[in-house]
PDB file of the backbone (N, CA, C, O) and the ligand in Angstrom, with CONECT records:
HET     ZN  A 101       1
ATOM      1  N   UNK A   1      -8.269 -10.204  -7.848  1.00  0.00           N
ATOM      2  CA  UNK A   1      -7.521  -8.932  -8.043  1.00  0.00           C
ATOM      3  C   UNK A   1      -7.522  -8.061  -6.874  1.00  0.00           C
ATOM      4  O   UNK A   1      -8.522  -7.976  -6.162  1.00  0.00           O
ATOM      5  N   UNK A   2      -6.419  -7.390  -6.632  1.00  0.00           N
ATOM      6  CA  UNK A   2      -6.335  -6.397  -5.566  1.00  0.00           C
ATOM      7  C   UNK A   2      -6.106  -5.040  -6.189  1.00  0.00           C
ATOM      8  O   UNK A   2      -5.412  -4.893  -7.195  1.00  0.00           O
ATOM      9  N   UNK A   3      -6.700  -4.075  -5.569  1.00  0.00           N
ATOM     10  CA  UNK A   3      -6.615  -2.654  -6.097  1.00  0.00           C
ATOM     11  C   UNK A   3      -6.082  -1.768  -4.980  1.00  0.00           C
ATOM     12  O   UNK A   3      -6.549  -1.814  -3.842  1.00  0.00           O
ATOM     13  N   UNK A   4      -5.054  -0.932  -5.354  1.00  0.00           N
ATOM     14  CA  UNK A   4      -4.597   0.091  -4.307  1.00  0.00           C
ATOM     15  C   UNK A   4      -5.399   1.341  -4.740  1.00  0.00           C
ATOM     16  O   UNK A   4      -5.218   1.912  -5.816  1.00  0.00           O
ATOM     17  N   UNK A   5      -6.266   1.699  -3.843  1.00  0.00           N
ATOM     18  CA  UNK A   5      -7.019   3.039  -3.967  1.00  0.00           C
ATOM     19  C   UNK A   5      -6.682   3.992  -2.984  1.00  0.00           C
ATOM     20  O   UNK A   5      -7.049   3.860  -1.816  1.00  0.00           O
ATOM     21  N   UNK A   6      -5.999   4.955  -3.386  1.00  0.00           N
ATOM     22  CA  UNK A   6      -5.542   5.981  -2.407  1.00  0.00           C
ATOM     23  C   UNK A   6      -4.687   5.316  -1.088  1.00  0.00           C
ATOM     24  O   UNK A   6      -4.724   5.783   0.051  1.00  0.00           O
ATOM     25  N   UNK A   7      -4.006   4.267  -1.456  1.00  0.00           N
ATOM     26  CA  UNK A   7      -3.229   3.712  -0.360  1.00  0.00           C
ATOM     27  C   UNK A   7      -3.987   2.591   0.335  1.00  0.00           C
ATOM     28  O   UNK A   7      -3.390   1.851   1.117  1.00  0.00           O
ATOM     29  N   UNK A   8      -5.220   2.449   0.089  1.00  0.00           N
ATOM     30  CA  UNK A   8      -5.943   1.256   0.810  1.00  0.00           C
ATOM     31  C   UNK A   8      -6.126   0.089  -0.228  1.00  0.00           C
ATOM     32  O   UNK A   8      -6.536   0.261  -1.376  1.00  0.00           O
ATOM     33  N   UNK A   9      -5.798  -1.027   0.279  1.00  0.00           N
ATOM     34  CA  UNK A   9      -6.060  -2.235  -0.649  1.00  0.00           C
ATOM     35  C   UNK A   9      -7.487  -2.809  -0.586  1.00  0.00           C
ATOM     36  O   UNK A   9      -8.030  -3.133   0.470  1.00  0.00           O
ATOM     37  N   UNK A  10      -8.048  -2.906  -1.796  1.00  0.00           N
ATOM     38  CA  UNK A  10      -9.330  -3.482  -1.847  1.00  0.00           C
ATOM     39  C   UNK A  10      -9.139  -4.784  -2.701  1.00  0.00           C
ATOM     40  O   UNK A  10      -8.320  -4.868  -3.616  1.00  0.00           O
ATOM     41  N   UNK A  11      -9.990  -5.799  -2.302  1.00  0.00           N
ATOM     42  CA  UNK A  11      -9.993  -6.989  -2.994  1.00  0.00           C
ATOM     43  C   UNK A  11     -11.168  -7.128  -3.813  1.00  0.00           C
ATOM     44  O   UNK A  11     -12.274  -7.057  -3.278  1.00  0.00           O
ATOM     45  N   UNK A  12     -11.037  -7.344  -5.216  1.00  0.00           N
ATOM     46  CA  UNK A  12     -12.099  -7.419  -6.122  1.00  0.00           C
ATOM     47  C   UNK A  12     -12.464  -8.869  -6.361  1.00  0.00           C
ATOM     48  O   UNK A  12     -11.641  -9.657  -6.826  1.00  0.00           O
ATOM     49  N   UNK A  13     -13.738  -9.231  -6.033  1.00  0.00           N
ATOM     50  CA  UNK A  13     -14.172 -10.633  -6.208  1.00  0.00           C
ATOM     51  C   UNK A  13     -15.529 -10.665  -7.038  1.00  0.00           C
ATOM     52  O   UNK A  13     -16.465  -9.886  -6.850  1.00  0.00           O
ATOM     53  N   UNK A  14     -15.495 -11.660  -7.961  1.00  0.00           N
ATOM     54  CA  UNK A  14     -16.552 -11.772  -8.698  1.00  0.00           C
ATOM     55  C   UNK A  14     -17.421 -12.999  -8.065  1.00  0.00           C
ATOM     56  O   UNK A  14     -16.949 -14.119  -7.874  1.00  0.00           O
ATOM     57  N   UNK A  15     -18.702 -12.634  -7.781  1.00  0.00           N
ATOM     58  CA  UNK A  15     -19.565 -13.627  -7.104  1.00  0.00           C
ATOM     59  C   UNK A  15     -20.798 -13.931  -7.945  1.00  0.00           C
ATOM     60  O   UNK A  15     -21.106 -13.173  -8.864  1.00  0.00           O
ATOM     61  N   UNK A  16     -21.512 -15.014  -7.660  1.00  0.00           N
ATOM     62  CA  UNK A  16     -22.738 -15.414  -8.347  1.00  0.00           C
ATOM     63  C   UNK A  16     -23.949 -14.473  -8.063  1.00  0.00           C
ATOM     64  O   UNK A  16     -24.761 -14.151  -8.930  1.00  0.00           O
ATOM     65  N   UNK A  17     -23.992 -14.059  -6.753  1.00  0.00           N
ATOM     66  CA  UNK A  17     -25.007 -13.070  -6.138  1.00  0.00           C
ATOM     67  C   UNK A  17     -24.411 -12.164  -5.288  1.00  0.00           C
ATOM     68  O   UNK A  17     -23.827 -12.526  -4.266  1.00  0.00           O
ATOM     69  N   UNK A  18     -24.526 -10.881  -5.670  1.00  0.00           N
ATOM     70  CA  UNK A  18     -23.914  -9.807  -4.972  1.00  0.00           C
ATOM     71  C   UNK A  18     -24.626  -9.558  -3.618  1.00  0.00           C
ATOM     72  O   UNK A  18     -23.957  -9.415  -2.595  1.00  0.00           O
ATOM     73  N   UNK A  19     -26.071  -9.503  -3.605  1.00  0.00           N
ATOM     74  CA  UNK A  19     -26.860  -9.298  -2.549  1.00  0.00           C
ATOM     75  C   UNK A  19     -28.143 -10.171  -2.565  1.00  0.00           C
ATOM     76  O   UNK A  19     -28.975 -10.059  -3.465  1.00  0.00           O
ATOM     77  N   UNK A  20     -28.264 -10.991  -1.597  1.00  0.00           N
ATOM     78  CA  UNK A  20     -29.477 -11.946  -1.764  1.00  0.00           C
ATOM     79  C   UNK A  20     -30.837 -11.206  -1.540  1.00  0.00           C
ATOM     80  O   UNK A  20     -31.895 -11.728  -1.889  1.00  0.00           O
ATOM     81  N   UNK A  21     -30.778  -9.976  -0.949  1.00  0.00           N
ATOM     82  CA  UNK A  21     -32.100  -9.243  -0.691  1.00  0.00           C
ATOM     83  C   UNK A  21     -32.491  -8.457  -1.957  1.00  0.00           C
ATOM     84  O   UNK A  21     -33.678  -8.268  -2.225  1.00  0.00           O
ATOM     85  N   UNK A  22     -31.528  -8.015  -2.706  1.00  0.00           N
ATOM     86  CA  UNK A  22     -31.951  -7.239  -3.903  1.00  0.00           C
ATOM     87  C   UNK A  22     -30.894  -7.428  -4.920  1.00  0.00           C
ATOM     88  O   UNK A  22     -29.707  -7.588  -4.636  1.00  0.00           O
ATOM     89  N   UNK A  23     -31.402  -7.400  -6.179  1.00  0.00           N
ATOM     90  CA  UNK A  23     -30.419  -7.464  -7.330  1.00  0.00           C
ATOM     91  C   UNK A  23     -29.503  -6.266  -7.474  1.00  0.00           C
ATOM     92  O   UNK A  23     -29.988  -5.148  -7.650  1.00  0.00           O
ATOM     93  N   UNK A  24     -28.275  -6.449  -7.410  1.00  0.00           N
ATOM     94  CA  UNK A  24     -27.273  -5.453  -7.619  1.00  0.00           C
ATOM     95  C   UNK A  24     -26.169  -5.935  -8.481  1.00  0.00           C
ATOM     96  O   UNK A  24     -25.813  -7.113  -8.450  1.00  0.00           O
ATOM     97  N   UNK A  25     -25.582  -4.989  -9.305  1.00  0.00           N
ATOM     98  CA  UNK A  25     -24.500  -5.258 -10.187  1.00  0.00           C
ATOM     99  C   UNK A  25     -23.128  -5.498  -9.407  1.00  0.00           C
ATOM    100  O   UNK A  25     -22.286  -6.299  -9.812  1.00  0.00           O
ATOM    101  N   UNK A  26     -22.980  -4.735  -8.258  1.00  0.00           N
ATOM    102  CA  UNK A  26     -21.903  -4.741  -7.539  1.00  0.00           C
ATOM    103  C   UNK A  26     -22.125  -4.037  -6.196  1.00  0.00           C
ATOM    104  O   UNK A  26     -23.131  -3.357  -5.994  1.00  0.00           O
ATOM    105  N   UNK A  27     -21.164  -4.216  -5.285  1.00  0.00           N
ATOM    106  CA  UNK A  27     -21.133  -3.431  -4.103  1.00  0.00           C
ATOM    107  C   UNK A  27     -19.776  -3.306  -3.497  1.00  0.00           C
ATOM    108  O   UNK A  27     -18.849  -3.999  -3.915  1.00  0.00           O
ATOM    109  N   UNK A  28     -19.622  -2.431  -2.509  1.00  0.00           N
ATOM    110  CA  UNK A  28     -18.317  -2.269  -1.846  1.00  0.00           C
ATOM    111  C   UNK A  28     -18.515  -2.352  -0.376  1.00  0.00           C
ATOM    112  O   UNK A  28     -19.397  -1.666   0.140  1.00  0.00           O
ATOM    113  N   UNK A  29     -17.780  -3.121   0.328  1.00  0.00           N
ATOM    114  CA  UNK A  29     -17.830  -3.356   1.770  1.00  0.00           C
ATOM    115  C   UNK A  29     -16.607  -2.493   2.381  1.00  0.00           C
ATOM    116  O   UNK A  29     -15.428  -2.725   2.113  1.00  0.00           O
ATOM    117  N   UNK A  30     -17.039  -1.493   3.215  1.00  0.00           N
ATOM    118  CA  UNK A  30     -15.967  -0.628   3.775  1.00  0.00           C
ATOM    119  C   UNK A  30     -15.448  -1.304   5.034  1.00  0.00           C
ATOM    120  O   UNK A  30     -14.457  -0.815   5.576  1.00  0.00           O
ATOM    121  N   UNK A  31     -16.025  -2.377   5.544  1.00  0.00           N
ATOM    122  CA  UNK A  31     -15.455  -3.074   6.705  1.00  0.00           C
ATOM    123  C   UNK A  31     -14.418  -4.088   6.189  1.00  0.00           C
ATOM    124  O   UNK A  31     -13.315  -4.075   6.735  1.00  0.00           O
ATOM    125  N   UNK A  32     -14.622  -4.858   5.319  1.00  0.00           N
ATOM    126  CA  UNK A  32     -13.794  -5.890   4.783  1.00  0.00           C
ATOM    127  C   UNK A  32     -12.881  -5.419   3.651  1.00  0.00           C
ATOM    128  O   UNK A  32     -11.917  -6.085   3.271  1.00  0.00           O
ATOM    129  N   UNK A  33     -13.210  -4.311   3.161  1.00  0.00           N
ATOM    130  CA  UNK A  33     -12.481  -3.712   1.883  1.00  0.00           C
ATOM    131  C   UNK A  33     -12.677  -4.686   0.770  1.00  0.00           C
ATOM    132  O   UNK A  33     -11.685  -5.041   0.134  1.00  0.00           O
ATOM    133  N   UNK A  34     -13.848  -5.151   0.472  1.00  0.00           N
ATOM    134  CA  UNK A  34     -14.049  -6.048  -0.631  1.00  0.00           C
ATOM    135  C   UNK A  34     -14.952  -5.295  -1.606  1.00  0.00           C
ATOM    136  O   UNK A  34     -15.877  -4.594  -1.197  1.00  0.00           O
ATOM    137  N   UNK A  35     -14.663  -5.456  -2.941  1.00  0.00           N
ATOM    138  CA  UNK A  35     -15.654  -5.078  -3.988  1.00  0.00           C
ATOM    139  C   UNK A  35     -16.129  -6.354  -4.549  1.00  0.00           C
ATOM    140  O   UNK A  35     -15.349  -7.197  -4.993  1.00  0.00           O
ATOM    141  N   UNK A  36     -17.373  -6.492  -4.529  1.00  0.00           N
ATOM    142  CA  UNK A  36     -17.971  -7.726  -5.113  1.00  0.00           C
ATOM    143  C   UNK A  36     -18.764  -7.312  -6.398  1.00  0.00           C
ATOM    144  O   UNK A  36     -19.545  -6.360  -6.425  1.00  0.00           O
ATOM    145  N   UNK A  37     -18.483  -8.121  -7.453  1.00  0.00           N
ATOM    146  CA  UNK A  37     -19.165  -7.764  -8.877  1.00  0.00           C
ATOM    147  C   UNK A  37     -19.848  -9.049  -9.227  1.00  0.00           C
ATOM    148  O   UNK A  37     -19.342 -10.153  -9.029  1.00  0.00           O
ATOM    149  N   UNK A  38     -21.000  -8.848  -9.747  1.00  0.00           N
ATOM    150  CA  UNK A  38     -21.802 -10.002 -10.288  1.00  0.00           C
ATOM    151  C   UNK A  38     -20.989 -10.579 -11.506  1.00  0.00           C
ATOM    152  O   UNK A  38     -20.696  -9.895 -12.487  1.00  0.00           O
ATOM    153  N   UNK A  39     -20.654 -11.902 -11.349  1.00  0.00           N
ATOM    154  CA  UNK A  39     -19.850 -12.598 -12.350  1.00  0.00           C
ATOM    155  C   UNK A  39     -20.511 -12.904 -13.653  1.00  0.00           C
ATOM    156  O   UNK A  39     -19.859 -13.216 -14.650  1.00  0.00           O
ATOM    157  N   UNK A  40     -21.821 -12.810 -13.637  1.00  0.00           N
ATOM    158  CA  UNK A  40     -22.668 -13.090 -14.850  1.00  0.00           C
ATOM    159  C   UNK A  40     -22.936 -11.885 -15.778  1.00  0.00           C
ATOM    160  O   UNK A  40     -23.617 -11.999 -16.797  1.00  0.00           O
ATOM    161  N   UNK A  41     -22.400 -10.785 -15.400  1.00  0.00           N
ATOM    162  CA  UNK A  41     -22.567  -9.508 -16.213  1.00  0.00           C
ATOM    163  C   UNK A  41     -21.726  -9.590 -17.447  1.00  0.00           C
ATOM    164  O   UNK A  41     -20.646 -10.179 -17.383  1.00  0.00           O
ATOM    165  N   UNK A  42     -22.127  -9.053 -18.554  1.00  0.00           N
ATOM    166  CA  UNK A  42     -21.309  -8.899 -19.662  1.00  0.00           C
ATOM    167  C   UNK A  42     -20.023  -8.085 -19.198  1.00  0.00           C
ATOM    168  O   UNK A  42     -20.038  -7.354 -18.208  1.00  0.00           O
ATOM    169  N   UNK A  43     -18.989  -8.266 -19.949  1.00  0.00           N
ATOM    170  CA  UNK A  43     -17.688  -7.651 -19.564  1.00  0.00           C
ATOM    171  C   UNK A  43     -17.814  -6.224 -19.423  1.00  0.00           C
ATOM    172  O   UNK A  43     -17.407  -5.707 -18.383  1.00  0.00           O
ATOM    173  N   UNK A  44     -18.328  -5.517 -20.337  1.00  0.00           N
ATOM    174  CA  UNK A  44     -18.582  -4.045 -20.467  1.00  0.00           C
ATOM    175  C   UNK A  44     -19.136  -3.539 -19.089  1.00  0.00           C
ATOM    176  O   UNK A  44     -18.611  -2.637 -18.438  1.00  0.00           O
ATOM    177  N   UNK A  45     -20.246  -4.223 -18.731  1.00  0.00           N
ATOM    178  CA  UNK A  45     -21.091  -3.779 -17.596  1.00  0.00           C
ATOM    179  C   UNK A  45     -20.267  -4.182 -16.243  1.00  0.00           C
ATOM    180  O   UNK A  45     -20.363  -3.512 -15.214  1.00  0.00           O
ATOM    181  N   UNK A  46     -19.529  -5.229 -16.340  1.00  0.00           N
ATOM    182  CA  UNK A  46     -18.663  -5.553 -15.240  1.00  0.00           C
ATOM    183  C   UNK A  46     -17.543  -4.477 -14.982  1.00  0.00           C
ATOM    184  O   UNK A  46     -17.246  -4.105 -13.846  1.00  0.00           O
ATOM    185  N   UNK A  47     -17.002  -4.052 -16.021  1.00  0.00           N
ATOM    186  CA  UNK A  47     -16.058  -2.983 -15.956  1.00  0.00           C
ATOM    187  C   UNK A  47     -16.562  -1.684 -15.404  1.00  0.00           C
ATOM    188  O   UNK A  47     -15.978  -1.020 -14.547  1.00  0.00           O
ATOM    189  N   UNK A  48     -17.775  -1.366 -16.012  1.00  0.00           N
ATOM    190  CA  UNK A  48     -18.428  -0.124 -15.596  1.00  0.00           C
ATOM    191  C   UNK A  48     -18.790  -0.224 -14.123  1.00  0.00           C
ATOM    192  O   UNK A  48     -18.668   0.755 -13.386  1.00  0.00           O
ATOM    193  N   UNK A  49     -19.235  -1.396 -13.688  1.00  0.00           N
ATOM    194  CA  UNK A  49     -19.597  -1.592 -12.218  1.00  0.00           C
ATOM    195  C   UNK A  49     -18.258  -1.373 -11.488  1.00  0.00           C
ATOM    196  O   UNK A  49     -18.231  -0.658 -10.487  1.00  0.00           O
ATOM    197  N   UNK A  50     -17.166  -1.958 -11.950  1.00  0.00           N
ATOM    198  CA  UNK A  50     -15.903  -1.788 -11.116  1.00  0.00           C
ATOM    199  C   UNK A  50     -15.531  -0.302 -10.999  1.00  0.00           C
ATOM    200  O   UNK A  50     -15.187   0.103  -9.888  1.00  0.00           O
ATOM    201  N   UNK A  51     -15.564   0.513 -11.994  1.00  0.00           N
ATOM    202  CA  UNK A  51     -15.414   1.946 -11.982  1.00  0.00           C
ATOM    203  C   UNK A  51     -16.343   2.579 -10.896  1.00  0.00           C
ATOM    204  O   UNK A  51     -15.941   3.371 -10.044  1.00  0.00           O
ATOM    205  N   UNK A  52     -17.551   2.169 -11.013  1.00  0.00           N
ATOM    206  CA  UNK A  52     -18.546   2.598  -9.959  1.00  0.00           C
ATOM    207  C   UNK A  52     -18.128   2.377  -8.558  1.00  0.00           C
ATOM    208  O   UNK A  52     -18.163   3.283  -7.726  1.00  0.00           O
ATOM    209  N   UNK A  53     -17.722   1.143  -8.290  1.00  0.00           N
ATOM    210  CA  UNK A  53     -17.371   0.890  -6.892  1.00  0.00           C
ATOM    211  C   UNK A  53     -15.971   1.618  -6.567  1.00  0.00           C
ATOM    212  O   UNK A  53     -15.803   2.110  -5.451  1.00  0.00           O
ATOM    213  N   UNK A  54     -15.049   1.676  -7.474  1.00  0.00           N
ATOM    214  CA  UNK A  54     -13.851   2.426  -7.234  1.00  0.00           C
ATOM    215  C   UNK A  54     -14.091   3.979  -6.797  1.00  0.00           C
ATOM    216  O   UNK A  54     -13.440   4.547  -5.920  1.00  0.00           O
ATOM    217  N   UNK A  55     -15.096   4.538  -7.529  1.00  0.00           N
ATOM    218  CA  UNK A  55     -15.544   5.824  -7.203  1.00  0.00           C
ATOM    219  C   UNK A  55     -16.178   5.810  -5.868  1.00  0.00           C
ATOM    220  O   UNK A  55     -16.011   6.805  -5.162  1.00  0.00           O
ATOM    221  N   UNK A  56     -16.836   4.886  -5.451  1.00  0.00           N
ATOM    222  CA  UNK A  56     -17.384   4.939  -4.041  1.00  0.00           C
ATOM    223  C   UNK A  56     -16.189   4.903  -3.118  1.00  0.00           C
ATOM    224  O   UNK A  56     -16.197   5.672  -2.156  1.00  0.00           O
ATOM    225  N   UNK A  57     -15.197   4.120  -3.300  1.00  0.00           N
ATOM    226  CA  UNK A  57     -13.995   4.089  -2.417  1.00  0.00           C
ATOM    227  C   UNK A  57     -13.286   5.407  -2.338  1.00  0.00           C
ATOM    228  O   UNK A  57     -12.889   5.862  -1.265  1.00  0.00           O
ATOM    229  N   UNK A  58     -13.129   6.031  -3.521  1.00  0.00           N
ATOM    230  CA  UNK A  58     -12.452   7.374  -3.519  1.00  0.00           C
ATOM    231  C   UNK A  58     -13.230   8.339  -2.826  1.00  0.00           C
ATOM    232  O   UNK A  58     -12.683   9.061  -1.992  1.00  0.00           O
ATOM    233  N   UNK A  59     -14.468   8.437  -3.079  1.00  0.00           N
ATOM    234  CA  UNK A  59     -15.390   9.411  -2.364  1.00  0.00           C
ATOM    235  C   UNK A  59     -15.333   9.115  -0.882  1.00  0.00           C
ATOM    236  O   UNK A  59     -15.192  10.050  -0.095  1.00  0.00           O
ATOM    237  N   UNK A  60     -15.427   7.967  -0.490  1.00  0.00           N
ATOM    238  CA  UNK A  60     -15.475   7.512   0.934  1.00  0.00           C
ATOM    239  C   UNK A  60     -14.183   7.992   1.649  1.00  0.00           C
ATOM    240  O   UNK A  60     -14.204   8.602   2.718  1.00  0.00           O
ATOM    241  N   UNK A  61     -13.010   7.651   0.937  1.00  0.00           N
ATOM    242  CA  UNK A  61     -11.737   7.945   1.477  1.00  0.00           C
ATOM    243  C   UNK A  61     -11.439   9.465   1.563  1.00  0.00           C
ATOM    244  O   UNK A  61     -10.665   9.912   2.409  1.00  0.00           O
ATOM    245  N   UNK A  62     -12.038  10.191   0.716  1.00  0.00           N
ATOM    246  CA  UNK A  62     -11.965  11.663   0.735  1.00  0.00           C
ATOM    247  C   UNK A  62     -12.935  12.340   1.621  1.00  0.00           C
ATOM    248  O   UNK A  62     -12.930  13.560   1.784  1.00  0.00           O
ATOM    249  N   UNK A  63     -13.777  11.524   2.198  1.00  0.00           N
ATOM    250  CA  UNK A  63     -14.850  12.093   2.936  1.00  0.00           C
ATOM    251  C   UNK A  63     -15.926  12.968   2.258  1.00  0.00           C
ATOM    252  O   UNK A  63     -16.502  13.932   2.763  1.00  0.00           O
ATOM    253  N   UNK A  64     -16.094  12.448   1.000  1.00  0.00           N
ATOM    254  CA  UNK A  64     -17.028  13.258   0.161  1.00  0.00           C
ATOM    255  C   UNK A  64     -18.323  12.535   0.030  1.00  0.00           C
ATOM    256  O   UNK A  64     -18.328  11.426  -0.505  1.00  0.00           O
ATOM    257  N   UNK A  65     -19.504  13.112   0.509  1.00  0.00           N
ATOM    258  CA  UNK A  65     -20.717  12.383   0.328  1.00  0.00           C
ATOM    259  C   UNK A  65     -21.322  12.620  -1.077  1.00  0.00           C
ATOM    260  O   UNK A  65     -21.507  13.761  -1.503  1.00  0.00           O
ATOM    261  N   UNK A  66     -21.614  11.547  -1.758  1.00  0.00           N
ATOM    262  CA  UNK A  66     -22.141  11.552  -3.139  1.00  0.00           C
ATOM    263  C   UNK A  66     -23.392  10.778  -3.256  1.00  0.00           C
ATOM    264  O   UNK A  66     -23.525   9.678  -2.720  1.00  0.00           O
ATOM    265  N   UNK A  67     -24.308  11.354  -3.959  1.00  0.00           N
ATOM    266  CA  UNK A  67     -25.526  10.618  -4.299  1.00  0.00           C
ATOM    267  C   UNK A  67     -25.212   9.467  -5.206  1.00  0.00           C
ATOM    268  O   UNK A  67     -24.264   9.525  -5.990  1.00  0.00           O
ATOM    269  N   UNK A  68     -25.988   8.433  -5.110  1.00  0.00           N
ATOM    270  CA  UNK A  68     -25.774   7.201  -6.055  1.00  0.00           C
ATOM    271  C   UNK A  68     -25.762   7.608  -7.496  1.00  0.00           C
ATOM    272  O   UNK A  68     -25.001   7.072  -8.302  1.00  0.00           O
ATOM    273  N   UNK A  69     -26.626   8.578  -7.828  1.00  0.00           N
ATOM    274  CA  UNK A  69     -26.856   8.990  -9.257  1.00  0.00           C
ATOM    275  C   UNK A  69     -25.557   9.669  -9.717  1.00  0.00           C
ATOM    276  O   UNK A  69     -25.117   9.495 -10.854  1.00  0.00           O
ATOM    277  N   UNK A  70     -24.931  10.479  -8.763  1.00  0.00           N
ATOM    278  CA  UNK A  70     -23.673  11.126  -9.087  1.00  0.00           C
ATOM    279  C   UNK A  70     -22.537  10.150  -9.391  1.00  0.00           C
ATOM    280  O   UNK A  70     -21.793  10.302 -10.360  1.00  0.00           O
ATOM    281  N   UNK A  71     -22.435   9.132  -8.514  1.00  0.00           N
ATOM    282  CA  UNK A  71     -21.471   8.142  -8.697  1.00  0.00           C
ATOM    283  C   UNK A  71     -21.653   7.419 -10.023  1.00  0.00           C
ATOM    284  O   UNK A  71     -20.688   7.238 -10.765  1.00  0.00           O
ATOM    285  N   UNK A  72     -22.885   7.002 -10.331  1.00  0.00           N
ATOM    286  CA  UNK A  72     -23.165   6.375 -11.460  1.00  0.00           C
ATOM    287  C   UNK A  72     -22.941   7.068 -12.782  1.00  0.00           C
ATOM    288  O   UNK A  72     -22.533   6.466 -13.775  1.00  0.00           O
ATOM    289  N   UNK A  73     -23.247   8.455 -12.756  1.00  0.00           N
ATOM    290  CA  UNK A  73     -22.945   9.228 -13.934  1.00  0.00           C
ATOM    291  C   UNK A  73     -21.509   9.426 -14.260  1.00  0.00           C
ATOM    292  O   UNK A  73     -21.115   9.396 -15.425  1.00  0.00           O
ATOM    293  N   UNK A  74     -20.625   9.654 -13.122  1.00  0.00           N
ATOM    294  CA  UNK A  74     -19.193   9.731 -13.300  1.00  0.00           C
ATOM    295  C   UNK A  74     -18.639   8.311 -13.680  1.00  0.00           C
ATOM    296  O   UNK A  74     -17.672   8.280 -14.442  1.00  0.00           O
ATOM    297  N   UNK A  75     -19.164   7.143 -13.217  1.00  0.00           N
ATOM    298  CA  UNK A  75     -18.632   5.961 -13.633  1.00  0.00           C
ATOM    299  C   UNK A  75     -18.961   5.602 -15.019  1.00  0.00           C
ATOM    300  O   UNK A  75     -18.203   4.862 -15.646  1.00  0.00           O
ATOM    301  N   UNK A  76     -20.029   6.068 -15.540  1.00  0.00           N
ATOM    302  CA  UNK A  76     -20.404   5.838 -16.903  1.00  0.00           C
ATOM    303  C   UNK A  76     -19.507   6.747 -17.800  1.00  0.00           C
ATOM    304  O   UNK A  76     -18.970   6.303 -18.815  1.00  0.00           O
ATOM    305  N   UNK A  77     -19.373   7.980 -17.403  1.00  0.00           N
ATOM    306  CA  UNK A  77     -18.402   8.907 -18.116  1.00  0.00           C
ATOM    307  C   UNK A  77     -17.009   8.490 -18.344  1.00  0.00           C
ATOM    308  O   UNK A  77     -16.426   8.493 -19.428  1.00  0.00           O
ATOM    309  N   UNK A  78     -16.491   8.093 -17.076  1.00  0.00           N
ATOM    310  CA  UNK A  78     -15.046   7.711 -16.944  1.00  0.00           C
ATOM    311  C   UNK A  78     -14.834   6.477 -17.681  1.00  0.00           C
ATOM    312  O   UNK A  78     -13.889   6.378 -18.464  1.00  0.00           O
ATOM    313  N   UNK A  79     -15.724   5.451 -17.463  1.00  0.00           N
ATOM    314  CA  UNK A  79     -15.515   4.153 -18.186  1.00  0.00           C
ATOM    315  C   UNK A  79     -15.518   4.462 -19.684  1.00  0.00           C
ATOM    316  O   UNK A  79     -14.627   3.934 -20.350  1.00  0.00           O
ATOM    317  N   UNK A  80     -16.327   5.179 -20.243  1.00  0.00           N
ATOM    318  CA  UNK A  80     -16.383   5.453 -21.642  1.00  0.00           C
ATOM    319  C   UNK A  80     -15.066   6.073 -22.220  1.00  0.00           C
ATOM    320  O   UNK A  80     -14.539   5.668 -23.257  1.00  0.00           O
ATOM    321  N   UNK A  81     -14.592   7.087 -21.453  1.00  0.00           N
ATOM    322  CA  UNK A  81     -13.465   7.755 -21.931  1.00  0.00           C
ATOM    323  C   UNK A  81     -12.183   6.977 -21.908  1.00  0.00           C
ATOM    324  O   UNK A  81     -11.360   7.054 -22.821  1.00  0.00           O
ATOM    325  N   UNK A  82     -12.014   6.132 -20.712  1.00  0.00           N
ATOM    326  CA  UNK A  82     -10.920   5.337 -20.582  1.00  0.00           C
ATOM    327  C   UNK A  82     -10.935   4.004 -21.429  1.00  0.00           C
ATOM    328  O   UNK A  82      -9.923   3.313 -21.545  1.00  0.00           O
ATOM    329  N   UNK A  83     -12.107   3.694 -21.996  1.00  0.00           N
ATOM    330  CA  UNK A  83     -12.002   2.487 -22.883  1.00  0.00           C
ATOM    331  C   UNK A  83     -12.278   2.845 -24.320  1.00  0.00           C
ATOM    332  O   UNK A  83     -12.310   1.968 -25.183  1.00  0.00           O
ATOM    333  N   UNK A  84     -12.470   4.070 -24.581  1.00  0.00           N
ATOM    334  CA  UNK A  84     -12.679   4.515 -26.055  1.00  0.00           C
ATOM    335  C   UNK A  84     -11.326   4.705 -26.684  1.00  0.00           C
ATOM    336  O   UNK A  84     -11.243   4.752 -27.911  1.00  0.00           O
ATOM    337  N   UNK A  85     -10.181   4.826 -25.864  1.00  0.00           N
ATOM    338  CA  UNK A  85      -8.864   5.086 -26.310  1.00  0.00           C
ATOM    339  C   UNK A  85      -7.861   4.720 -25.326  1.00  0.00           C
ATOM    340  O   UNK A  85      -8.183   4.595 -24.145  1.00  0.00           O
ATOM    341  N   UNK A  86      -6.568   4.523 -25.757  1.00  0.00           N
ATOM    342  CA  UNK A  86      -5.481   4.396 -24.843  1.00  0.00           C
ATOM    343  C   UNK A  86      -4.942   5.685 -24.441  1.00  0.00           C
ATOM    344  O   UNK A  86      -4.379   6.376 -25.291  1.00  0.00           O
ATOM    345  N   UNK A  87      -5.056   6.104 -23.188  1.00  0.00           N
ATOM    346  CA  UNK A  87      -4.604   7.365 -22.769  1.00  0.00           C
ATOM    347  C   UNK A  87      -3.249   7.236 -22.215  1.00  0.00           C
ATOM    348  O   UNK A  87      -2.361   7.996 -22.601  1.00  0.00           O
ATOM    349  N   UNK A  88      -3.013   6.262 -21.273  1.00  0.00           N
ATOM    350  CA  UNK A  88      -1.725   6.113 -20.660  1.00  0.00           C
ATOM    351  C   UNK A  88      -1.052   4.846 -21.223  1.00  0.00           C
ATOM    352  O   UNK A  88      -1.689   3.800 -21.353  1.00  0.00           O
ATOM    353  N   UNK A  89       0.293   4.965 -21.565  1.00  0.00           N
ATOM    354  CA  UNK A  89       0.877   3.615 -21.822  1.00  0.00           C
ATOM    355  C   UNK A  89       1.209   2.937 -20.568  1.00  0.00           C
ATOM    356  O   UNK A  89       1.414   3.560 -19.526  1.00  0.00           O
ATOM    357  N   UNK A  90       1.270   1.469 -20.679  1.00  0.00           N
ATOM    358  CA  UNK A  90       1.473   0.851 -19.451  1.00  0.00           C
ATOM    359  C   UNK A  90       2.976   1.131 -18.864  1.00  0.00           C
ATOM    360  O   UNK A  90       3.958   1.397 -19.557  1.00  0.00           O
ATOM    361  N   UNK A  91       2.949   1.033 -17.656  1.00  0.00           N
ATOM    362  CA  UNK A  91       4.386   1.398 -17.032  1.00  0.00           C
ATOM    363  C   UNK A  91       4.865   0.159 -16.161  1.00  0.00           C
ATOM    364  O   UNK A  91       5.947   0.198 -15.576  1.00  0.00           O
TER     365      UNK A  91
HETATM  366 ZN    ZN A 101     -23.225   2.717  -5.750  1.00  0.00          ZN2+
END
């Protein structure tokens, strides 16, 4: 899957292991513009992780420094709101 985030294309890839050195649900690579998500996560957690990595991209592109805990809080909140109901009809 490819995502257009503020005009930049990011490739979303599901992988067996995100980082060999430490366990991570996902990560974003600002050099290759790849978002890697652990393919073994349950769907809800996978989607929440994707929102988290999208927020990293948005904040990086806007030049806004955010703590990991701020990114995670927003990701949890936005994922919940946007999955609890249909807000936008498909276009
Ligand atoms: Zn993060």
